[in-house]
N, CA, C, O and the ligand as a Tripos MOL2 file, in Angstrom:
@<TRIPOS>MOLECULE
protein
  297   295    75     0     0
PROTEIN
NO_CHARGES

@<TRIPOS>ATOM
      1 N          20.7020   11.4490    2.9420 N.3       1 MET1
      2 CA         20.8770    9.9590    2.5710 C.3       1 MET1
      3 C          21.0520    9.8800    1.1160 C.2       1 MET1
      4 O          20.1960   10.3420    0.3610 O.2       1 MET1
      5 N          22.1720    9.2870    0.6670 N.am      2 PRO2
      6 CA         22.5410    9.1830   -0.7120 C.3       2 PRO2
      7 C          21.7290    8.0430   -1.4720 C.2       2 PRO2
      8 O          22.2260    6.9510   -1.7480 O.2       2 PRO2
      9 N          20.4500    8.4090   -1.7740 N.am      3 ILE3
     10 CA         19.6940    7.4580   -2.4890 C.3       3 ILE3
     11 C          19.7570    7.8000   -3.9870 C.2       3 ILE3
     12 O          19.4830    8.9200   -4.4180 O.2       3 ILE3
     13 N          20.1220    6.8010   -4.7220 N.am      4 PHE4
     14 CA         20.3030    6.9310   -6.2290 C.3       4 PHE4
     15 C          19.3230    6.0220   -6.9470 C.2       4 PHE4
     16 O          18.8530    5.0160   -6.4150 O.2       4 PHE4
     17 N          19.0370    6.4200   -8.1750 N.am      5 GLU5
     18 CA         18.1470    5.6410   -8.9610 C.3       5 GLU5
     19 C          19.0310    4.9180  -10.0000 C.2       5 GLU5
     20 O          19.9200    5.5100  -10.6120 O.2       5 GLU5
     21 N          18.7490    3.6320  -10.1690 N.am      6 PHE6
     22 CA         19.5340    2.7940  -11.1090 C.3       6 PHE6
     23 C          18.5890    2.1630  -12.1350 C.2       6 PHE6
     24 O          17.3870    1.9870  -11.9360 O.2       6 PHE6
     25 N          19.2390    1.8470  -13.2290 N.am      7 ARG7
     26 CA         18.4550    1.0460  -14.2040 C.3       7 ARG7
     27 C          19.3220   -0.1390  -14.5960 C.2       7 ARG7
     28 O          20.5140   -0.0050  -14.8740 O.2       7 ARG7
     29 N          18.6930   -1.2860  -14.6090 N.am      8 CYS8
     30 CA         19.3250   -2.5400  -14.8980 C.3       8 CYS8
     31 C          19.4860   -2.6740  -16.3640 C.2       8 CYS8
     32 O          18.5200   -2.5150  -17.1120 O.2       8 CYS8
     33 N          20.6560   -2.9570  -16.7980 N.am      9 ARG9
     34 CA         20.8990   -3.1370  -18.2510 C.3       9 ARG9
     35 C          20.4590   -4.5760  -18.7730 C.2       9 ARG9
     36 O          20.3100   -4.8300  -19.9690 O.2       9 ARG9
     37 N          20.2800   -5.4260  -17.8120 N.am     10 ASN10
     38 CA         19.8870   -6.7740  -18.1370 C.3      10 ASN10
     39 C          18.3640   -6.9120  -18.3520 C.2      10 ASN10
     40 O          17.9190   -7.4370  -19.3730 O.2      10 ASN10
     41 N          17.5760   -6.4310  -17.3740 N.am     11 CYS11
     42 CA         16.1570   -6.5790  -17.4670 C.3      11 CYS11
     43 C          15.4450   -5.1990  -17.6570 C.2      11 CYS11
     44 O          14.2240   -5.1300  -17.7940 O.2      11 CYS11
     45 N          16.2560   -4.1140  -17.6580 N.am     12 ASN12
     46 CA         15.7430   -2.8110  -17.9770 C.3      12 ASN12
     47 C          14.7210   -2.2950  -16.8910 C.2      12 ASN12
     48 O          13.8380   -1.4830  -17.1680 O.2      12 ASN12
     49 N          14.8960   -2.7850  -15.7380 N.am     13 GLN13
     50 CA         14.0450   -2.3330  -14.5860 C.3      13 GLN13
     51 C          14.7890   -1.2190  -13.8930 C.2      13 GLN13
     52 O          16.0100   -1.2670  -13.7450 O.2      13 GLN13
     53 N          14.0260   -0.1890  -13.4570 N.am     14 GLU14
     54 CA         14.5340    0.9050  -12.6680 C.3      14 GLU14
     55 C          14.2500    0.6870  -11.1880 C.2      14 GLU14
     56 O          13.1750    0.2350  -10.7940 O.2      14 GLU14
     57 N          15.2540    1.0250  -10.3850 N.am     15 PHE15
     58 CA         15.0300    0.8670   -8.9410 C.3      15 PHE15
     59 C          15.8720    1.9000   -8.1940 C.2      15 PHE15
     60 O          16.8020    2.4790   -8.7560 O.2      15 PHE15
     61 N          15.5450    2.1170   -6.9580 N.am     16 GLU16
     62 CA         16.2670    2.9930   -6.0860 C.3      16 GLU16
     63 C          17.0260    2.2500   -5.0480 C.2      16 GLU16
     64 O          16.5720    1.2240   -4.5420 O.2      16 GLU16
     65 N          18.2160    2.7710   -4.7150 N.am     17 LYS17
     66 CA         19.0150    2.0490   -3.7970 C.3      17 LYS17
     67 C          19.8520    3.0840   -2.9790 C.2      17 LYS17
     68 O          20.3750    4.0800   -3.4790 O.2      17 LYS17
     69 N          19.9130    2.7430   -1.7130 N.am     18 LEU18
     70 CA         20.7980    3.5630   -0.8260 C.3      18 LEU18
     71 C          22.2420    3.1220   -0.9020 C.2      18 LEU18
     72 O          22.5700    1.9930   -0.5370 O.2      18 LEU18
     73 N          23.1250    4.0190   -1.3820 N.am     19 VAL19
     74 CA         24.4860    3.6000   -1.6240 C.3      19 VAL19
     75 C          25.4360    4.4730   -0.8310 C.2      19 VAL19
     76 O          25.1340    5.6250   -0.5200 O.2      19 VAL19
     77 N          26.5480    3.9260   -0.5210 N.am     20 PHE20
     78 CA         27.6490    4.6930    0.0780 C.3      20 PHE20
     79 C          28.9030    4.5280   -0.7860 C.2      20 PHE20
     80 O          29.1990    3.4470   -1.2940 O.2      20 PHE20
     81 N          29.6010    5.6060   -0.9270 N.am     21 GLY21
     82 CA         30.7720    5.5930   -1.7370 C.3      21 GLY21
     83 C          30.5200    6.0810   -3.1680 C.2      21 GLY21
     84 O          29.3660    6.1450   -3.5920 O.2      21 GLY21
     85 N          31.5350    6.4150   -3.8940 N.am     22 ALA22
     86 CA         31.4200    6.9890   -5.1800 C.3      22 ALA22
     87 C          31.0840    5.9690   -6.2100 C.2      22 ALA22
     88 O          30.3030    6.2650   -7.1140 O.2      22 ALA22
     89 N          31.6280    4.7790   -6.1310 N.am     23 ASP23
     90 CA         31.4010    3.7470   -7.1350 C.3      23 ASP23
     91 C          31.0010    2.4730   -6.4560 C.2      23 ASP23
     92 O          31.8170    1.5570   -6.3480 O.2      23 ASP23
     93 N          29.7720    2.3750   -5.9920 N.am     24 PRO24
     94 CA         29.3700    1.1170   -5.2640 C.3      24 PRO24
     95 C          28.9820    0.0350   -6.2560 C.2      24 PRO24
     96 O          28.6650    0.2810   -7.4190 O.2      24 PRO24
     97 N          29.0270   -1.1760   -5.7240 N.am     25 GLU25
     98 CA         28.5890   -2.2690   -6.5000 C.3      25 GLU25
     99 C          27.0840   -2.5360   -6.2040 C.2      25 GLU25
    100 O          26.7290   -2.9550   -5.1030 O.2      25 GLU25
    101 N          26.2760   -2.3010   -7.1370 N.am     26 VAL26
    102 CA         24.8640   -2.4000   -6.9730 C.3      26 VAL26
    103 C          24.3600   -3.5410   -7.8790 C.2      26 VAL26
    104 O          24.7220   -3.6430   -9.0510 O.2      26 VAL26
    105 N          23.5240   -4.3780   -7.2900 N.am     27 GLU27
    106 CA         22.9120   -5.4650   -7.9600 C.3      27 GLU27
    107 C          21.4650   -5.1870   -8.1720 C.2      27 GLU27
    108 O          20.7870   -4.6160   -7.3170 O.2      27 GLU27
    109 N          20.9780   -5.6090   -9.3580 N.am     28 CYS28
    110 CA         19.6070   -5.4810   -9.6440 C.3      28 CYS28
    111 C          18.7160   -6.3500   -8.7080 C.2      28 CYS28
    112 O          18.9050   -7.5640   -8.6340 O.2      28 CYS28
    113 N          17.7400   -5.7190   -7.9920 N.am     29 PRO29
    114 CA         16.8460   -6.5410   -7.1250 C.3      29 PRO29
    115 C          15.9110   -7.4170   -7.8980 C.2      29 PRO29
    116 O          15.2940   -8.3100   -7.3170 O.2      29 PRO29
    117 N          15.7800   -7.2040   -9.1720 N.am     30 HIS30
    118 CA         14.8500   -7.9790   -9.9830 C.3      30 HIS30
    119 C          15.4720   -9.2970  -10.5310 C.2      30 HIS30
    120 O          14.8710  -10.3700  -10.4850 O.2      30 HIS30
    121 N          16.7060   -9.1430  -11.0490 N.am     31 CYS31
    122 CA         17.3120  -10.2430  -11.7000 C.3      31 CYS31
    123 C          18.6050  -10.6050  -10.9420 C.2      31 CYS31
    124 O          19.1130  -11.7110  -11.1290 O.2      31 CYS31
    125 N          19.1460   -9.7330  -10.1120 N.am     32 GLY32
    126 CA         20.3500  -10.1000   -9.3720 C.3      32 GLY32
    127 C          21.6300   -9.8050  -10.1110 C.2      32 GLY32
    128 O          22.7140  -10.1250   -9.6220 O.2      32 GLY32
    129 N          21.5290   -9.1810  -11.3200 N.am     33 GLN33
    130 CA         22.7450   -8.9000  -12.1380 C.3      33 GLN33
    131 C          23.2890   -7.5380  -11.6370 C.2      33 GLN33
    132 O          22.6010   -6.6690  -11.1030 O.2      33 GLN33
    133 N          24.5810   -7.4740  -11.8760 N.am     34 GLY34
    134 CA         25.2490   -6.2040  -11.4840 C.3      34 GLY34
    135 C          25.4680   -5.2330  -12.5540 C.2      34 GLY34
    136 O          26.2310   -4.2790  -12.4080 O.2      34 GLY34
    137 N          24.7800   -5.4690  -13.6810 N.am     35 LYS35
    138 CA         24.9290   -4.6400  -14.8720 C.3      35 LYS35
    139 C          23.9200   -3.4700  -14.7340 C.2      35 LYS35
    140 O          22.8980   -3.4490  -15.4210 O.2      35 LYS35
    141 N          24.2040   -2.5390  -13.8760 N.am     36 VAL36
    142 CA         23.2670   -1.4130  -13.7100 C.3      36 VAL36
    143 C          23.9590   -0.1140  -13.9900 C.2      36 VAL36
    144 O          25.1740   -0.0220  -13.8130 O.2      36 VAL36
    145 N          23.2580    0.8730  -14.4100 N.am     37 GLU37
    146 CA         23.7720    2.1970  -14.6100 C.3      37 GLU37
    147 C          23.0280    3.1940  -13.6940 C.2      37 GLU37
    148 O          21.8200    3.0900  -13.4820 O.2      37 GLU37
    149 N          23.7730    4.1320  -13.1770 N.am     38 LYS38
    150 CA         23.2500    5.1010  -12.1940 C.3      38 LYS38
    151 C          22.6130    6.2090  -12.9520 C.2      38 LYS38
    152 O          23.1760    6.7660  -13.8950 O.2      38 LYS38
    153 N          21.3760    6.5300  -12.5030 N.am     39 LEU39
    154 CA         20.6540    7.6370  -13.1100 C.3      39 LEU39
    155 C          20.7480    8.8300  -12.1500 C.2      39 LEU39
    156 O          21.4350    8.8050  -11.1290 O.2      39 LEU39
    157 N          20.0290    9.8490  -12.5370 N.am     40 MET40
    158 CA         19.9950   11.0790  -11.6720 C.3      40 MET40
    159 C          19.3200   10.7530  -10.3430 C.2      40 MET40
    160 O          18.4480    9.8880  -10.2650 O.2      40 MET40
    161 N          19.7200   11.4270   -9.3620 N.am     41 SER41
    162 CA         19.1790   11.2080   -8.0270 C.3      41 SER41
    163 C          17.7210   11.8310   -8.0190 C.2      41 SER41
    164 O          17.4970   12.9160   -8.5540 O.2      41 SER41
    165 N          16.7930   11.1230   -7.4160 N.am     42 VAL42
    166 CA         15.4330   11.5310   -7.4250 C.3      42 VAL42
    167 C          14.9710   11.9610   -6.0050 C.2      42 VAL42
    168 O          13.8170   12.3340   -5.7950 O.2      42 VAL42
    169 N          15.8690   11.8940   -5.0970 N.am     43 CYS43
    170 CA         15.4270   12.1070   -3.7050 C.3      43 CYS43
    171 C          15.0580   13.6030   -3.5120 C.2      43 CYS43
    172 O          14.1980   13.9290   -2.6930 O.2      43 CYS43
    173 N          15.7050   14.4860   -4.2580 N.am     44 THR44
    174 CA         15.4140   15.9540   -4.0960 C.3      44 THR44
    175 C          14.2250   16.2910   -4.9640 C.2      44 THR44
    176 O          13.4740   17.2030   -4.6200 O.2      44 THR44
    177 N          14.0200   15.6260   -6.0340 N.am     45 ALA45
    178 CA         12.9220   16.0610   -6.9950 C.3      45 ALA45
    179 C          11.6000   15.6200   -6.4140 C.2      45 ALA45
    180 O          10.5830   16.1830   -6.8180 O.2      45 ALA45
    181 N          11.5200   14.7220   -5.5600 N.am     46 LYS46
    182 CA         10.2050   14.2990   -5.0490 C.3      46 LYS46
    183 C           9.7170   15.2080   -3.9040 C.2      46 LYS46
    184 O           8.5640   15.1070   -3.4840 O.2      46 LYS46
    185 N          10.5650   16.0660   -3.4180 N.am     47 VAL47
    186 CA         10.1960   16.8680   -2.2450 C.3      47 VAL47
    187 C           9.3570   18.0930   -2.6920 C.2      47 VAL47
    188 O           8.4400   18.5070   -1.9830 O.2      47 VAL47
    189 N           9.6690   18.6470   -3.8350 N.am     48 GLY48
    190 CA          9.0680   19.9630   -4.1940 C.3      48 GLY48
    191 C           7.6390   19.8580   -4.7340 C.2      48 GLY48
    192 O           7.1790   20.8100   -5.3650 O.2      48 GLY48
    193 N           6.9450   18.8100   -4.5320 N.am     49 GLY49
    194 CA          5.6370   18.6240   -5.0570 C.3      49 GLY49
    195 C           4.4790   19.2680   -4.2610 C.2      49 GLY49
    196 O           3.3540   19.4250   -4.7350 O.2      49 GLY49
    197 N           4.8350   19.6150   -3.0520 N.am     50 LYS50
    198 CA          3.7680   20.1640   -2.1960 C.3      50 LYS50
    199 C           3.5450   21.6310   -2.4590 C.2      50 LYS50
    200 O           4.4970   22.3950   -2.6180 O.2      50 LYS50
    201 N           2.2880   22.0260   -2.5070 N.am     51 LEU51
    202 CA          1.8810   23.3750   -2.7740 C.3      51 LEU51
    203 C           2.1960   24.2270   -1.5490 C.2      51 LEU51
    204 O           2.0570   23.8070   -0.4000 O.2      51 LEU51
    205 N           2.6370   25.4760   -1.8670 N.am     52 THR52
    206 CA          2.9910   26.3690   -0.7640 C.3      52 THR52
    207 C           1.8800   27.4650   -0.5830 C.2      52 THR52
    208 O           2.2030   28.6320   -0.3640 O.2      52 THR52
    209 N           0.6260   27.0910   -0.6720 N.am     53 SER53
    210 CA         -0.3900   28.0560   -0.6110 C.3      53 SER53
    211 C          -0.5800   28.6190    0.8000 C.2      53 SER53
    212 O          -1.0040   29.7610    0.9840 O.2      53 SER53
    213 N          -0.2500   27.7730    1.8000 N.am     54 THR54
    214 CA         -0.4730   28.2360    3.1240 C.3      54 THR54
    215 C           0.7190   28.9580    3.6800 C.2      54 THR54
    216 O           0.5650   29.8290    4.5360 O.2      54 THR54
    217 N           1.8990   28.6280    3.2220 N.am     55 SER55
    218 CA          3.0990   29.2650    3.7050 C.3      55 SER55
    219 C           3.2670   30.6860    3.0770 C.2      55 SER55
    220 O           4.0000   31.5260    3.5990 O.2      55 SER55
    221 N           2.5600   30.9180    1.9380 N.am     56 SER56
    222 CA          2.6910   32.2370    1.3160 C.3      56 SER56
    223 C           1.6700   33.1700    1.9190 C.2      56 SER56
    224 O           1.5760   34.3230    1.4990 O.2      56 SER56
    225 N           0.8750   32.6980    2.9220 N.am     57 GLY57
    226 CA         -0.1590   33.5620    3.4990 C.3      57 GLY57
    227 C           0.3460   34.5750    4.4500 C.2      57 GLY57
    228 O          -0.4450   35.2740    5.0830 O.2      57 GLY57
    229 N           1.6500   34.6900    4.5810 N.am     58 ALA58
    230 CA          2.2530   35.6700    5.5470 C.3      58 ALA58
    231 C           2.0140   37.0580    5.0120 C.2      58 ALA58
    232 O           1.8340   37.9830    5.8030 O.2      58 ALA58
    233 N           2.0020   37.2490    3.7180 N.am     59 SER59
    234 CA          1.8210   38.5720    3.1200 C.3      59 SER59
    235 C           0.3050   38.9210    3.0130 C.2      59 SER59
    236 O          -0.0500   40.0680    2.7440 O.2      59 SER59
    237 N          -0.5580   37.9370    3.2230 N.am     60 SER60
    238 CA         -2.0060   38.1830    3.1200 C.3      60 SER60
    239 C          -2.5670   38.3640    4.5430 C.2      60 SER60
    240 O          -2.4150   37.5280    5.4340 O.2      60 SER60
    241 N          -3.2480   39.5630    4.6830 N.am     61 SER61
    242 CA         -3.8680   39.8070    5.9630 C.3      61 SER61
    243 C          -5.2330   39.2580    6.0760 C.2      61 SER61
    244 O          -5.7910   39.1360    7.1660 O.2      61 SER61
    245 N          -5.7890   38.9160    4.9150 N.am     62 CYS62
    246 CA         -7.2000   38.4410    4.9210 C.3      62 CYS62
    247 C          -7.2250   36.9520    5.0390 C.2      62 CYS62
    248 O          -6.5550   36.2690    4.2650 O.2      62 CYS62
    249 N          -7.9540   36.4250    5.9560 N.am     63 THR63
    250 CA         -8.1300   35.0140    6.0530 C.3      63 THR63
    251 C          -9.3600   34.4450    5.3100 C.2      63 THR63
    252 O          -9.5450   33.2330    5.2030 O.2      63 THR63
    253 N         -10.1890   35.3770    4.8060 N.am     64 GLY64
    254 CA        -11.4110   34.9460    4.0850 C.3      64 GLY64
    255 C         -11.1780   34.6740    2.6260 C.2      64 GLY64
    256 O         -11.9410   33.9450    1.9910 O.2      64 GLY64
    257 N         -10.1660   35.2340    2.1090 N.am     65 CYS65
    258 CA         -9.8900   35.0200    0.7000 C.3      65 CYS65
    259 C          -8.3460   34.9840    0.5250 C.2      65 CYS65
    260 O          -7.5800   35.1230    1.4790 O.2      65 CYS65
    261 N          -7.9250   34.7810   -0.8090 N.am     66 ALA66
    262 CA         -6.5620   34.5840   -1.0310 C.3      66 ALA66
    263 C          -5.8690   35.8710   -1.4960 C.2      66 ALA66
    264 O          -4.6790   35.8560   -1.8110 O.2      66 ALA66
    265 N          -6.6060   36.9740   -1.5380 N.am     67 ALA67
    266 CA         -6.1170   38.2530   -2.0550 C.3      67 ALA67
    267 C          -5.1820   38.8910   -0.9710 C.2      67 ALA67
    268 O          -5.4150   38.7380    0.2280 O.2      67 ALA67
    269 N          -4.1490   39.5880   -1.4240 N.am     68 THR68
    270 CA         -3.2770   40.2020   -0.4980 C.3      68 THR68
    271 C          -3.8700   41.5690    0.0060 C.2      68 THR68
    272 O          -3.6510   41.9820    1.1450 O.2      68 THR68
    273 N          -4.6010   42.2140   -0.8730 N.am     69 SER69
    274 CA         -5.2830   43.4810   -0.4710 C.3      69 SER69
    275 C          -6.7640   43.3200   -0.6210 C.2      69 SER69
    276 O          -7.3190   43.7010   -1.6520 O.2      69 SER69
    277 N          -7.3910   42.8030    0.3110 N.am     70 CYS70
    278 CA         -8.8250   42.4850    0.2100 C.3      70 CYS70
    279 C          -9.6890   43.5950    0.6980 C.2      70 CYS70
    280 O          -9.5370   44.0370    1.8370 O.2      70 CYS70
    281 N         -10.5950   44.0660   -0.1230 N.am     71 SER71
    282 CA        -11.4630   45.1540    0.2830 C.3      71 SER71
    283 C         -12.8750   44.7230    0.6490 C.2      71 SER71
    284 O         -13.6430   45.5000    1.2160 O.2      71 SER71
    285 N         -13.2170   43.4640    0.3170 N.am     72 THR72
    286 CA        -14.5120   42.9670    0.5770 C.3      72 THR72
    287 C         -14.6360   42.2380    1.9140 C.2      72 THR72
    288 O         -15.6980   42.1590    2.5320 O.2      72 THR72
    289 N         -13.5170   41.7280    2.3050 N.am     73 CYS73
    290 CA        -13.5530   40.9730    3.6090 C.3      73 CYS73
    291 C         -13.2360   41.9020    4.7680 C.2      73 CYS73
    292 O         -13.4430   41.5500    5.9300 O.2      73 CYS73
    293 N         -12.7320   43.0910    4.4500 N.am     74 GLY74
    294 CA        -12.4860   44.0360    5.5440 C.3      74 GLY74
    295 C         -11.0460   43.9850    5.9280 C.2      74 GLY74
    296 O         -10.6220   44.7040    6.8330 O.2      74 GLY74
    297 ZN         17.7450   -6.6450  -13.6450 Zn       75 ZN75
@<TRIPOS>BOND
     1     1     2 1
     2     2     3 1
     3     3     4 2
     4     3     5 am
     5     5     6 1
     6     6     7 1
     7     7     8 2
     8     7     9 am
     9     9    10 1
    10    10    11 1
    11    11    12 2
    12    11    13 am
    13    13    14 1
    14    14    15 1
    15    15    16 2
    16    15    17 am
    17    17    18 1
    18    18    19 1
    19    19    20 2
    20    19    21 am
    21    21    22 1
    22    22    23 1
    23    23    24 2
    24    23    25 am
    25    25    26 1
    26    26    27 1
    27    27    28 2
    28    27    29 am
    29    29    30 1
    30    30    31 1
    31    31    32 2
    32    31    33 am
    33    33    34 1
    34    34    35 1
    35    35    36 2
    36    35    37 am
    37    37    38 1
    38    38    39 1
    39    39    40 2
    40    39    41 am
    41    41    42 1
    42    42    43 1
    43    43    44 2
    44    43    45 am
    45    45    46 1
    46    46    47 1
    47    47    48 2
    48    47    49 am
    49    49    50 1
    50    50    51 1
    51    51    52 2
    52    51    53 am
    53    53    54 1
    54    54    55 1
    55    55    56 2
    56    55    57 am
    57    57    58 1
    58    58    59 1
    59    59    60 2
    60    59    61 am
    61    61    62 1
    62    62    63 1
    63    63    64 2
    64    63    65 am
    65    65    66 1
    66    66    67 1
    67    67    68 2
    68    67    69 am
    69    69    70 1
    70    70    71 1
    71    71    72 2
    72    71    73 am
    73    73    74 1
    74    74    75 1
    75    75    76 2
    76    75    77 am
    77    77    78 1
    78    78    79 1
    79    79    80 2
    80    79    81 am
    81    81    82 1
    82    82    83 1
    83    83    84 2
    84    83    85 am
    85    85    86 1
    86    86    87 1
    87    87    88 2
    88    87    89 am
    89    89    90 1
    90    90    91 1
    91    91    92 2
    92    91    93 am
    93    93    94 1
    94    94    95 1
    95    95    96 2
    96    95    97 am
    97    97    98 1
    98    98    99 1
    99    99   100 2
   100    99   101 am
   101   101   102 1
   102   102   103 1
   103   103   104 2
   104   103   105 am
   105   105   106 1
   106   106   107 1
   107   107   108 2
   108   107   109 am
   109   109   110 1
   110   110   111 1
   111   111   112 2
   112   111   113 am
   113   113   114 1
   114   114   115 1
   115   115   116 2
   116   115   117 am
   117   117   118 1
   118   118   119 1
   119   119   120 2
   120   119   121 am
   121   121   122 1
   122   122   123 1
   123   123   124 2
   124   123   125 am
   125   125   126 1
   126   126   127 1
   127   127   128 2
   128   127   129 am
   129   129   130 1
   130   130   131 1
   131   131   132 2
   132   131   133 am
   133   133   134 1
   134   134   135 1
   135   135   136 2
   136   135   137 am
   137   137   138 1
   138   138   139 1
   139   139   140 2
   140   139   141 am
   141   141   142 1
   142   142   143 1
   143   143   144 2
   144   143   145 am
   145   145   146 1
   146   146   147 1
   147   147   148 2
   148   147   149 am
   149   149   150 1
   150   150   151 1
   151   151   152 2
   152   151   153 am
   153   153   154 1
   154   154   155 1
   155   155   156 2
   156   155   157 am
   157   157   158 1
   158   158   159 1
   159   159   160 2
   160   159   161 am
   161   161   162 1
   162   162   163 1
   163   163   164 2
   164   163   165 am
   165   165   166 1
   166   166   167 1
   167   167   168 2
   168   167   169 am
   169   169   170 1
   170   170   171 1
   171   171   172 2
   172   171   173 am
   173   173   174 1
   174   174   175 1
   175   175   176 2
   176   175   177 am
   177   177   178 1
   178   178   179 1
   179   179   180 2
   180   179   181 am
   181   181   182 1
   182   182   183 1
   183   183   184 2
   184   183   185 am
   185   185   186 1
   186   186   187 1
   187   187   188 2
   188   187   189 am
   189   189   190 1
   190   190   191 1
   191   191   192 2
   192   191   193 am
   193   193   194 1
   194   194   195 1
   195   195   196 2
   196   195   197 am
   197   197   198 1
   198   198   199 1
   199   199   200 2
   200   199   201 am
   201   201   202 1
   202   202   203 1
   203   203   204 2
   204   203   205 am
   205   205   206 1
   206   206   207 1
   207   207   208 2
   208   207   209 am
   209   209   210 1
   210   210   211 1
   211   211   212 2
   212   211   213 am
   213   213   214 1
   214   214   215 1
   215   215   216 2
   216   215   217 am
   217   217   218 1
   218   218   219 1
   219   219   220 2
   220   219   221 am
   221   221   222 1
   222   222   223 1
   223   223   224 2
   224   223   225 am
   225   225   226 1
   226   226   227 1
   227   227   228 2
   228   227   229 am
   229   229   230 1
   230   230   231 1
   231   231   232 2
   232   231   233 am
   233   233   234 1
   234   234   235 1
   235   235   236 2
   236   235   237 am
   237   237   238 1
   238   238   239 1
   239   239   240 2
   240   239   241 am
   241   241   242 1
   242   242   243 1
   243   243   244 2
   244   243   245 am
   245   245   246 1
   246   246   247 1
   247   247   248 2
   248   247   249 am
   249   249   250 1
   250   250   251 1
   251   251   252 2
   252   251   253 am
   253   253   254 1
   254   254   255 1
   255   255   256 2
   256   255   257 am
   257   257   258 1
   258   258   259 1
   259   259   260 2
   260   259   261 am
   261   261   262 1
   262   262   263 1
   263   263   264 2
   264   263   265 am
   265   265   266 1
   266   266   267 1
   267   267   268 2
   268   267   269 am
   269   269   270 1
   270   270   271 1
   271   271   272 2
   272   271   273 am
   273   273   274 1
   274   274   275 1
   275   275   276 2
   276   275   277 am
   277   277   278 1
   278   278   279 1
   279   279   280 2
   280   279   281 am
   281   281   282 1
   282   282   283 1
   283   283   284 2
   284   283   285 am
   285   285   286 1
   286   286   287 1
   287   287   288 2
   288   287   289 am
   289   289   290 1
   290   290   291 1
   291   291   292 2
   292   291   293 am
   293   293   294 1
   294   294   295 1
   295   295   296 2
@<TRIPOS>SUBSTRUCTURE
     1 MET1         2 RESIDUE 1 A MET
     2 PRO2         6 RESIDUE 1 A PRO
     3 ILE3        10 RESIDUE 1 A ILE
     4 PHE4        14 RESIDUE 1 A PHE
     5 GLU5        18 RESIDUE 1 A GLU
     6 PHE6        22 RESIDUE 1 A PHE
     7 ARG7        26 RESIDUE 1 A ARG
     8 CYS8        30 RESIDUE 1 A CYS
     9 ARG9        34 RESIDUE 1 A ARG
    10 ASN10       38 RESIDUE 1 A ASN
    11 CYS11       42 RESIDUE 1 A CYS
    12 ASN12       46 RESIDUE 1 A ASN
    13 GLN13       50 RESIDUE 1 A GLN
    14 GLU14       54 RESIDUE 1 A GLU
    15 PHE15       58 RESIDUE 1 A PHE
    16 GLU16       62 RESIDUE 1 A GLU
    17 LYS17       66 RESIDUE 1 A LYS
    18 LEU18       70 RESIDUE 1 A LEU
    19 VAL19       74 RESIDUE 1 A VAL
    20 PHE20       78 RESIDUE 1 A PHE
    21 GLY21       82 RESIDUE 1 A GLY
    22 ALA22       86 RESIDUE 1 A ALA
    23 ASP23       90 RESIDUE 1 A ASP
    24 PRO24       94 RESIDUE 1 A PRO
    25 GLU25       98 RESIDUE 1 A GLU
    26 VAL26      102 RESIDUE 1 A VAL
    27 GLU27      106 RESIDUE 1 A GLU
    28 CYS28      110 RESIDUE 1 A CYS
    29 PRO29      114 RESIDUE 1 A PRO
    30 HIS30      118 RESIDUE 1 A HIS
    31 CYS31      122 RESIDUE 1 A CYS
    32 GLY32      126 RESIDUE 1 A GLY
    33 GLN33      130 RESIDUE 1 A GLN
    34 GLY34      134 RESIDUE 1 A GLY
    35 LYS35      138 RESIDUE 1 A LYS
    36 VAL36      142 RESIDUE 1 A VAL
    37 GLU37      146 RESIDUE 1 A GLU
    38 LYS38      150 RESIDUE 1 A LYS
    39 LEU39      154 RESIDUE 1 A LEU
    40 MET40      158 RESIDUE 1 A MET
    41 SER41      162 RESIDUE 1 A SER
    42 VAL42      166 RESIDUE 1 A VAL
    43 CYS43      170 RESIDUE 1 A CYS
    44 THR44      174 RESIDUE 1 A THR
    45 ALA45      178 RESIDUE 1 A ALA
    46 LYS46      182 RESIDUE 1 A LYS
    47 VAL47      186 RESIDUE 1 A VAL
    48 GLY48      190 RESIDUE 1 A GLY
    49 GLY49      194 RESIDUE 1 A GLY
    50 LYS50      198 RESIDUE 1 A LYS
    51 LEU51      202 RESIDUE 1 A LEU
    52 THR52      206 RESIDUE 1 A THR
    53 SER53      210 RESIDUE 1 A SER
    54 THR54      214 RESIDUE 1 A THR
    55 SER55      218 RESIDUE 1 A SER
    56 SER56      222 RESIDUE 1 A SER
    57 GLY57      226 RESIDUE 1 A GLY
    58 ALA58      230 RESIDUE 1 A ALA
    59 SER59      234 RESIDUE 1 A SER
    60 SER60      238 RESIDUE 1 A SER
    61 SER61      242 RESIDUE 1 A SER
    62 CYS62      246 RESIDUE 1 A CYS
    63 THR63      250 RESIDUE 1 A THR
    64 GLY64      254 RESIDUE 1 A GLY
    65 CYS65      258 RESIDUE 1 A CYS
    66 ALA66      262 RESIDUE 1 A ALA
    67 ALA67      266 RESIDUE 1 A ALA
    68 THR68      270 RESIDUE 1 A THR
    69 SER69      274 RESIDUE 1 A SER
    70 CYS70      278 RESIDUE 1 A CYS
    71 SER71      282 RESIDUE 1 A SER
    72 THR72      286 RESIDUE 1 A THR
    73 CYS73      290 RESIDUE 1 A CYS
    74 GLY74      294 RESIDUE 1 A GLY
    75 ZN75       297 GROUP 0 **** ****
């Protein structure tokens, strides 16, 4: 989904909008003006925030601790 982040040049508010096409006409939802500039897309940057502590457990045989070569847990 092509969600882009925009900033209004009129009221300086930032907002996200789902757009189609390379040069869409986007109006500011705060003031209704069309004087907006497109910022970097943030849809992919928000995904990588989750920790992968559980997914990396494939190399760890020990379920009692996080070490890959655990000698205390057996
Ligand atoms: Zn505005």
